[in-house]
C-alpha positions, 0 to 999 in steps of 0.5 A: 698526325700526333704520336699515339699513346699505347697502354703500357706508356700510359700506365708506366711508372704511374703506380696504378694497376692496369686491370681495375678490380670489380666490386659488389654491392649491385644497386636495384636499378643495376640488377635490372641492367645486368639481368638483360643480355642486351646491355653492352658492358663494353661501351664507353661514352664521352660528352663534349659540350661546346658552351654558348651556342655554336654556329652550325653553318661554320662546321656541321650544317654548312652551305655553298659559299658561292651562292649563300652570300650577302647579296642573295640573303633575301632569296635564301635567308642565310648569310654565311660570311665565311670569308670574314671569319678571323684567324684564317679558318678559310672560306671553302666547304670541307670535302676532303681530308688533310691529305686531299682525299674525298671525305667518306660517307657523304660528309661535308663540313664548314671551314671550322671543322678542323681535324675532324675531317680526318675521321669521316670513317667514324663520324655522323652528323644530325642536322635540322634539330629543334631545341625549342628554346633560345635560353642558354641554361634551358637549352644546355639542360635540355640536351644534358638530360633529353627532357625539356626543363621544368622552368629553368630546372633540369628535368631528370638525370644527365645522359652520363648519369643514365649510362653510367648507372646502367653500365658503370658500378664496376668502375671506380669513377663511373661518371666523371664530369669536367666543368659542366652541370650534372644531375641524378634523380633516378639512380643511387649516389654512385652513378652521380657525376664526380664534378671537378673544375680542372684536372688539378681538382681531380687529383686533389679529389683522389688523394687522402683528406687532411683528417684521416680516421683512426685505425679503430674507427676504420675497423669499426666501419669495415666490420659494420659494412661487412655485416651489412653486405652479408644480408640479402639484397632486399634488406640493404638500404640505399643509403648503406649500399651507397656508403659501402660502394663508395668506401670500396671505390675510395679505398681502391683509389687510395691503395693504388695511388690512382691520383698519380695517373692524372698528374699532368705536371709530371716529367714521367715519360708517359705523362710527357707523351700524353701532354704532347698528344693533346698539346697540354699546358701543364700550367693550365689544367682547367683548359680543354686540352688537359680535360681531354687528356684526363678523359683519355686516361679515365677511359683507357685505365678502366676508371670511368664509363662516362666522361663529360667535358668542355673542349672550348669556350667563348661562343656566347657572343652577339657583336662582331666578335662573333667572327672569332667563332670559327677559330674557337670551334676549330680548336674544340673540334681539333681536340675531339679529333685528337681523342679519336686519333688516340682511341683509334690507336689503342687496342681494347683489352686484347680484342684486336679492336680499338678503343674507338670501336668501344667508345661513343663521342657526342659533341653538342651545344645548347642551340645555334646562331642566327642564319643572318647577321644582326645590326652589330655584325654578329649573330644571335640565338637560333633554336635550330641545332646540330650535333656530332657523334662518332665511334661505337654503334654509329653509322657514319654519315649525315642524318636529317637536314635543316631547311634550305631557306632560313635554316629552320628545323625539318622533319626526319624519317628516323628509319631512313635518316632522310628529311621527310615532311610527310612521315618524319618528325622533328628531332630533339635531344631526347632522340639523341639520348634514346639513340645512345641508350640503344648503343648501350644495348638498352632497347626498352624506353626505361628513361621514359623519353617517349620517343624512338631512336634514330635507327638509321644512324645505329650500326649493328 
């Protein structure tokens, strides 16, 4: 187990204040959010995208390797091939944690689940989902928005944009996005994802530009925005509202040197400890390890409400190089487990509760891989999918199931979480997004997904 960071270590010597300021200029949509006592201002969300189409048999939706073999493929329509996976991930189902204790809440994983096995107390898996597509971009955009794309184009705002829009205007970087697409068709610009390719890009984004305004220009802008904000909300244009909010946030980020929080190349004791906690290579600040460390900083320093990132890559394979999927998935899940561990070990705002009790993590991919091998010994695209959720608002366990023959989607009763061909429905990304909205305290279907959440999976 890696050493856990505390808040003092994180902020020590960073030049940033521990408490983040609150800003005015509430958007019209956010007025609706703040008017409801149901909305949870203590919720944070992390979206971990595993690009390329993951193999759910290796991790989230496994089968008994003693029965689902090549010899029995004609009977089952599923060939696990666990034993042929490279890099020694193993060939057994994971039913115990790293200390040999049985997993809690009925969870069972495939051999590529990595250190997630040590967090069965807070993890839920949704199986038997349908993506309705075998295309990388359409699947990714479907899961990102909860809506089927219009052709190849995203149809609506990203999950992170919706949740940041509802909860995050008081954060300086409410919607931080590493190395993935983000969309905004429903909210003011402040809720849009701040998209960066690496932690180095983020540091550059938070630093002053090369051509600062003169003192006179700064004063004129400030005076104009002060006059604008003195008007009734109904008289404030969206463009100027965004400008005022953006200027306040930018000034705060510069005044308190927030960029230094993310300098993962520093030899300051807090940064060295952070690099160790997430195995960060300071020479590769685009890697998943650096993204995960920056995610931890952005959440726990109060900067961000939602963070999206890419823990690993290399899953878009169809030949026999598919056999590296196991080690790639394990590395990605290990990073997610590191974030869970660090959040569990950090107290949330003097509440006696951990940050993990106030953060919900979603791990997903655009689709899965075929249950059988193709002619080259690899796996192709398959529309059946799974996802993993952890943390706040989640009842740990397994929800739904794919078919025992052929790994096909199967109906789930959203109230019980059980497979149910009579009263259930096929789960798709929109039910996942609807569930996240409920975790944020949003009971009405304001995002117009026209589905119900998976209520069996939601805690009080």
